[in-house]
N, C-alpha and C positions, 0 to 999 in steps of 0.2 A: 504493500499499499504506499502511495506517496504520503509525504508528511501531512499529518492531520493537525493543522495549526490551531492553537488556541486564539480565537478571534475576539475574545472578550475585551472591551475597551472600558477600563475603569473610569476614565474621565466622562465618557458618555453615560455609563451606568449610573454615575453619581447624580445625574440630572433626572433620573426616572423614579417614579413611584413604584409600589410593589406590583400592580398590574402591568405597568410598563416594563418592569424587569422580567416578568413572565413572558411577555410578548417578545422582548429582545432575545431572551434565551431560546424561545421557540423558533424564531426566524433564523437565528444562527445555526441551530441544529438542522432545520428543514432545508436550508439552502445547500447543504452538502449531501449529495446523493450517496456518498459512502456511509453516511450515518442513518439516513432513512429515505425511503422512496417517496415519490410525489403522492400527496394525499394520505400517506401512511403515517402511523405513529401518532402519539398525542402527549401533551405535557399538562402539568397542573400545578396549582399552588393553593394552599389553604390560608386564606387571608382574613383579616378582621375588618368588619364593616358594621355600621350602625343600622339596625333594623328600622325601616321607615315607619313602621306602625308602633312598635313598643319603645323605640329609642335605645334598646339594649344592644350591647356589642355582641355580634354573632360571628362565628367562624364560617366563612363562605368558601366553598370549593370552586375555584376557577379552573375549568378543564376544557380542552379543545372540544368543540361541539361536533355534531354529526356533519360530515362533509368538510370541505376546506383543505388547505395545504399548509403545513407548518411553516414552510419557507416564505410564503407570501401572505399569510393571514394577517388581519388586523385585530384589534381588541374585540370587535363585534363577532369574531369567530369563536369566542369562548362562551360556553354555557356557565351559568353561575347558580349554585345550589346551596341551600342550608346544609351544613355538615351534620348538624344534630338530627335533621330529618332523614338524611341518608343513613345515619346509624340506626334510626328507628325502623328502617326497612327490614332489618334483620329480624325484628319481632313478628313480622307478617310473612316472612319467607317460608314457603311450604316444601322446600327441598329441591334437589337438582332437576327432577322431572318437571318442575314448574318454574324454573329460573327465568324463562323468557317473559313470563307475566310481570316480572319486576320492572322491565323497561317501560311498561305502561304507567308505572307509579312514579317514574322520575319527574314528570311535569309537576307533580304535587310537591316536589322539593325545590322548585324554582325560587331563586332569590331575585328581587328587583324587577319582576315582570319581564325578565329577559326572554325574548322570543327565540333565541338560538336553541335548537333541540339538543338535548344531551345524547351522547353516543352510547353504544353498547358497552364501551370500555369504562364508563363512569365509575362503576363499583370498584374496578381495579385500582383506580387512583384514590377513591374515597377511603378505602379500608387500609391502605398502606399507612402505617403510623408515623409518617414523616410529612413535614409541611410542603416539600417540593418533590415532585416525581416526574421522571421522563420515561416514556415508552417509545423505543425506536427499533428500526429493523436494519441494523448494519450487516452487510454481507459477511463480514468476518465472524461476527457472533453467531449468525444463523448457520454458517458452515459448521460450527461446533455443535449447534443445536440439532443439526440434521444428520448426524453420524450414528452409526450403530452403537457406539459407546459414548453417547452424548454426555451422560452424567459423569462418567470417569474422566473424559477429556476436559470437561468444564472445570472439574476440580484440579486437574493437572495444569490448566492454563491460568487459573485465578486463585488457587489456594483457598483460604478461608474468607476471602473478601466478597465473593459472589456465590450465591446459592443456585439451586437448580430445581425446577419443577417439571414433572412429566406433562406431556401434551394434554391440554384441556381446551375446549372451545372457549373463546372469550365470553365473559358473562359474569353473573353474580357469584357463582360457585368458585370461579377462578379468583375473583376478588377476595373471597373469604380465605382461600388457600394462600394467597399472597400475604394476607394479614397474619395468618398463623405462622408462616415461615419467617416473616420479618420480626415478629414479636419474640419468637423462640430463639432467634439468632441476631441479637442486637449488634454484632460485629459485622454483619453483612452490609454491603453498600449497594447491593442490587441482586438481581436474580435472572438467570437464563431460563426462558420458557422453551421447552423442547419443541422443535419444529416450528418455532414462531418468531421469537425475538428477544429483546432485552428490556428489563425494568431496572432503573437506578433511582436513587433518592438522595436527599440532602436536607440540611437545616436551613439553607437559603438558596437563592437562585444561582449565585456564583458557584457555590459548592456543588450543586446538583449538575450544572453544566460541566464543570471540571471532572466530576466523577464519570459522566457519560463519555467524555472524550478519552479519559484515561482507560476506561474499560474497552472501548473500541480499539484503541491503540494496542493495548495488551493482547487482545485477541489476534489482531493482525500480526504482531511481532511473534507470538507463539506459533501461529500457523506457518509463518515463513521459516522459523527455526526448526520446525518439526516435520516439514514436508519430506516425504520419503519416496514418492512415486511421481512419474511424469503426469502432466495434466491430461485427463480424459484418455489415458492409455497411450498417449503419444499421437503423432500425426498419421493419418491415413492417406491424405491427398496433399500434393504440393500446393494446390490451390491456384487461383488466377492472380498473378502478381499485379497486373495492370488494373488500377482502380477504375479507369475509364471503361474497360471491358466489363468489369463487374457491374458497373452502373448500367451499361448497355443491356446486359442480360436481365438485370432486375427490371428495366423498362420494358422488356419483351414479356417477362413472366407476370408482372403485376396486372396488366389489363386482362390477361387470360384468366388469372385467378379471380378477378372481379366478375368476369363472365361466368365462371364456374359456380359462383355462389347461387344457391337456390333462394328464392324469395324476392320480394319487391324492395327490400331495404337497400339503399345505396351505401357503399362503404368506401372511405378514402384510404389510401395506402401510405406506407412509410417504408423506407429502406435504410438498413444499418449494416455497415461492413467494418465496424470497429475491430480492433485487435482481438478483444475477448470473443466476439462473435466468430471471427474467422478461425480462431484457434479451436473453437467448439465444433463448428460445422465441417472442419477439415480433420476431425479427430477419429481415431480408430473406434471409439465407443459411442459415437454420436447417436446411432439408432437405439442402442441399449439404454443410454442415460435419458434420452429424450422421452422414451416410452415410460420411464418411471414417473414422470410428471414432477411438478413443482411441489414445494412443501409449505412455505410460509403462506398463510391464507391471503395476505395482501397480494401475493404474486398471482395465484391462480384465479382469483376473482377478476383480475384484469386480462389474463392470458388464456383462460381455460386450463384445465388440469394438465393437458399435454399439447405439444405442437404437432404440426404436420411436417414430416421430413420429406422433402421433395426428392424424387428419384432423378438425380443429375450427377454425371461423372465429369468433373472439371479436368480430368486427365485424358479424356478421350482424344484420339488422334485427329478426328475431324470435328472441330469445335462447333461449326455451324450445324452439322448434321445432328450433333448431340443436343443442341438447343431445340432444334425442330422436334426431335424425339421426345424431349422433356415436355415441350408444349403440348404435343399430341396426347400425352398421358395425364395431364393435369385434371381434366374433367373427371376422369375415373378416380383419380387419387382423392379429390375433394369429396366426391360422392361416397367413397369408401370411408373417409373420415366422418362424414355425417352419419353414416350407418353405425359406426362404432360409438359415436357420441350418443345416439339414440339408445343403443344397447346399454351404455353406462347409465343413462337415465332410468331405463326400465329395471335395471338390476337393483337400484337403490331407492326408487321413488316410493313414498308412502301414500296412504290415502289422502293425507292433507298437504302433500308436497305441491308447490307452485307448478304450473304447467311448464312443459318443455320450452326452453328458450332457443334462440338461434343456434343451430347445430353446426354452422360452418366454422372452420378453423380461424383463429385470430393470428397465430404465429406460424410462419412457414419458414423452415430452415433449408437453405440451398447449399449443398457442399461446395466449397471453393468460392462461393459468391457472397453469401451473407444471410441476413434475416429480413423477411418481408412480413409486415403486419398490415392487417385490414380491420378497420373499425368504423363505427357510424360517423366519425369525424376525424380530421387529421390529428388533432391534439390527442385524442384517445388512442389512435394508432401509434403515435410516437411514444406515449406514456406506456402503452402495452409492451412496446419493444424495450423500453428502459427497464420495465419490471422483469422481462424475461432475461435481460442481461444480468440483472441482480441474481436471478435463479442460476444462470450460467456460472457466475462468480461463486455462488454457494456450492454448486456441484463440483467445481474445480478444486476448491480448497478442501472440501470434505473428502473427496476421493484421494487427495494427496496425503492425507493423514490417516484415513480409515476407510469406511464405506458409506457412501451417501445413502440416506434413507428418506424416501418421500413420505408424505402424509398418506396413511391408508386411504384407499379409494372411497370407502364408505364415509370416513370422516370428511374427506374433501367434498363429497356430495352434500353432506349435512351443512357445510358452510356455504357452498355455492347456491343451494336451494333452501337456505334458511328462511323461514317466514319473515324474520326481521330484516334480512337483506331484501327480500321481495317487497316488503313494505317501503323500504328506502327507494327502490327502483320506481315504485308506483307514485312516489311523491315528486319524481322528476317532472319537469315541464314537458309537454309534448314536443316532439321534434319539429323544427321549422320546415317550411315547405321545400327547401332545397338542401336539407341536411344530407351530408355525405356525397353530394354531387360536386363535380369538378368543372369549373368554367375557365375557358381561355378567351382573353380579350385582346385583339390586336388594336394598335393605336391606344394602348391602355393608359398612356400618360396624358392623353388629351382630356378635354372637358367631358365629352360624351363617354369616353372610355372609363374615366375615373368615376363618373356618376353611375354608370352601369355596374362597375365593380362594387361600389358602396351598396347599391340596391341588392345585388346578388349575395353579397356578404351578409347583409342584414337578414336574409332568408336562410342563412346557414351554409351557403356554398363555400368551397375553396376556390380561390381565384389566382390564375396565372396571368400576369400582365406581360404583353409583348410590345415593344416599341423600338424605334431606331434611335431615339434621343436618349442616350444613356443617363444624362444628368436628370432630365425630367422623369425618366422611368424610376430612378432610385428615389427621387423625392416623392413620387406617387406611392411607391411601395412603402416607404417609411411612414407616410401619413395614414395610409389605409391599415397598415399593421398596428399602428398605435391605437386605432379605434376598434380593430376587430381581432387582434392577436397575431403574433408572428407566425404561428403554425399555418394560418389559413391564407396567407398572401405570399406569393413568390413573383419574381420578375426576371425576365430574360431579354437580352438584346435580340432583336430579330429584324432582318431586312426582308420584307414579304416578297420582294422581287427576286430574291436569291433562293433557288430551290434548296441548296444545301443548308442555308440558314434556317429555312422553314422546317426541314426534316429534323434538324438538331433541336429546334424549339419544341416540336411535338414529342420528340424522344424525352426532352427535359420534363415536360408536364407528366409524362407517363411514369417516370421514376420518382418525381417529387410528390405526386398525389395519387399515383396508381392507375391513371387512365384519364378519360375525358367524357363528359356528359353534355357539355354546353359549349358551343362556339359562338362568340360574338365577333364577327368580322367587321372591324371598324376603322382600320388603318386608312388614312385619307390625306389628300392634298387638295388644294384649290388653285386654279389658275384662270387668267382671263387674257384674251387676245382676240382681236377681230379675226374672222375666218381666214381672210387672205394674208393675215400677218402671223398665223399660227405656224410655228416652226415644226419641223419633223421631230426635233428634240422634245419640244413641249408636248406634242401629240404622243410620242412614245412614252414619256414619263407618266402621263395620265393613264395610258393603257397598262403600263407596267405595274403601277401601284394599285389602281382601282379595278382592273380586270384580271390581269395575270396574277397579281398578288392575292386577290380573293380566291382565284382558282387554286393556287398552290396551297394556301392555308386550308381551304375547304377540302381539298383532295386528301391531304394528310390527316385531317380530323376525321373525315369520312372513313378512311382506312382503319384508324384507331377505334372508332366507334363500332365498326363491323367486327373487328377482332374481339371486342368485349361482348357483343351480342346482347346488349342491354338497351338498344335504341339510342336516341340522342336528340338534341335540339340545336339547330343552327339558325342564327339570325344574321342577315346582312344589313348593315347600316348603310343604306344607299342615300338617295336624295330625291326631293321633289323634281330635281333636274333630270332624273332618269325617266320621268314621265312627260315633263313639260320643258322644252328647251328654253334657254336664256340667251340673250345676245352676248356676243363676245366670250362665249364659253363652249365652243363646239367640241373641243377635246374632252373637257370635263363632263359635259352632258352625254356624250357618246359612251364614255367609260362607265358612267353611272347606269346608263341603259343596259350595258353589257352585264353589269352586276345583277340587275333584276332578272334578266333572261337566264343567267347562270343559276340563280336561285330556283327558278322554275324547273330547270333541267334537273337540278339536284333533288328537288322535292319528288320528282318522278322516280328517280333511281333509289332514293332513300326510303321511300314508303315501305317496300317489302321487308326492310330491316328495322322498321320502327324509327327511322331517322327523319325528323321533320325539318323543313327549311322554309323560313318565312323572311319577309323584308320589312324593315322600318324605314320610312321615308321622312326624314326631318326636313325642315326648311328654316333658314335664317336663324340658326342657333348661335347668336353672337356672344352671349355672356359665357366666359370661361373657356372659349374655344381658341386653341392655338392657331387654327386656320384663319379665324377672323381677326387674330392679332397680327397677322402677317400682311403681305401686300394685297391679299384678297379683299380686305376691307376698302382699301384705297381704290382698287380696280373696280369693285362693284359700285362704289360711289361715283366714280368717273363714268361708268356705263349708264348710270341714271341721272348724270348731270347734277349732282348734289354734293354738299359737304359731308365728310365722313361722320360727323357728329349727328347728322340727321337720319342715318341709316336705321337705327333702332325704331324710331318713330315711323319711318317710311314703311318698314316691314310690318309693324303692328297695325297700321292703318290699312295696309294692303290685304290683311287677312279678313276672312269673313267674321270671325269672332272678335276681332280687334284686340288681340292678345299677343304678347311676345312668347316665343318658345324657348325653353331653357333646357340645359343638359339633363336635368332631373326628369323632365317630361319624356324625353327620349328613353331614359333609363327605365321608366315605368312601363313603356311599351315593350322594351326588351324583356323585362321580367315577365310580363304577361305571356309573351310568345315562347319563353323557355320553360314556364311553369306548367304543372299538370292541368291547370285550369284551361289551357289551350291545347290539350293533348289531342284534340280531334281537328286541329288546324294545321295545314301545310300548304305551301305554294301560295300563300296570301301576302298582301301588301297592307301595311298599316301606316297611314299618313299621320305624321305628327307635325302639323303645319298651321294650326289654328284656323284651318279652313282655306282652301284654295280651289275654286271651282274648276280651274283648268286642269288640276291634277286629280280630280275625281277619277277613280279607276273605272274602266268600262270593259 
């Protein structure tokens, strides 16, 4: 393990009150994935506060509430509960067979009308007889917790400082067991939970943080000093050394895997070829260890109990033929995984078990290439990959000192299909209309491109922006990512007139997000010249960008959508000028008309594959437009013999509705045409021009 630094800043800590110190400690622990995984673990402090009704001083348990992430949470992420009421729960506890009913009593212990729901782990913190408690999932500690000699090796690593408890599902009974162990062993500074993680405690926030760090460091040092065997039985494959080739293969496999999924739910993809992943997927014992499944409950709740190992030989003499063979076998492999998952459900389901959930694999391991994950959104896919890398780290270290032991399948099922977990899932908001879908927008740094991206992101889509202006592209990506999250926004330079550039961009969206569901073809220019003064260069530039460019992007998107076999939606952002010619714009009008006819042809060929193609025709979108901030504004003003400042009013008055058209208006039309609400529309034109009788479609 790289050095695990103590990041506690005494100067900063001196400015904080007790709740602030708890939050500070929590954020420090949660931001280091070697200490705990995203959304995993919890921290607590038993603090004094004045009861708002009685005025008496109460001990209040502050504990991370249900949901949230230690590394990024704020004070509103903590549940607050009367400690004395939590203690009173013991008097009504009816035993282990009834421990789940205790969760329903936690709201009765709430202090200060705090709306944050208390988590299942509340009792574990409440009953430990120390004011400050940390519960984290460090790979190094879980490696000890998941060996066949877990208790013995824990004692060897920590001596009398850290205790050990056998596996027990989180809940009230485990909280009581922790209390008994801590009271009986006042010299303990924490406890390893078999197959689960680490609990540590202290008398103040600083001491608790230091104990957690010291325990994780000690585990990592002991593992390193006592490793006796090569990781995962040593290498089986040399692997693919070229990172670009690994990405290319991932970009071929991910869309095929998306298409192999059964059901209507769209899933976004993620690719990881970090060192830990490549070591595991290239190892001699990959298939054997992957089949054992993960152990820590936090791991398999995100990743499913076990992954799909893809049949791929990175050492094959004919690499391209091997890729083709692998692709041909993916449908059957995913179907077989679903069958096995359904069998797992049938083996363990009880009369009151929640219904079977999505049976498709989340984690796909490809020898020599890396890890591919698919989930309802990009962030979840990335986090699932991170969790499985945690599991890889655990298996590696456990196997180097002993034998890795996964959680028994029945126990894993009891966690995965726990009624309390099901209740948590049911509390989640319904997915947004474009959740899990991937959109590609050309001209993505422009006014209409950015507005369309914002609209699709607001509905849950992932968005890849393409543009030829690198500076504007990065600015657009940064702005959109700040509002919608880094996971869901990517940007790539692309010259839509260059076939190689377009092919590389579509390969980029496949590997970054797993495939493509939506294309918004919006790259554009504008030019003006009298017909007899139109140069061949000006003519060719309009045709290259507005006709050939739309063809190249649509062709590659069409190919990708066909490979996925999930349909798709394509929107061409054309122009009123594609229907109604304007003076001094012959090249522009002709190219825009070509776009519209190309869309009609694509609608015909796409229909058998469920791929729809429609057109949005904007007119006079001046605000926020890079085109209208160029020479085009001056040229159009000259064509109409008016000052540039009068153009907005001229276009408003020219419209039937006497209204200006903005990028957001066009984005709304784009959203309508890519959403399921228009699923029975293809080959259509939607004018967004505030009304122009000459452009009424006939």
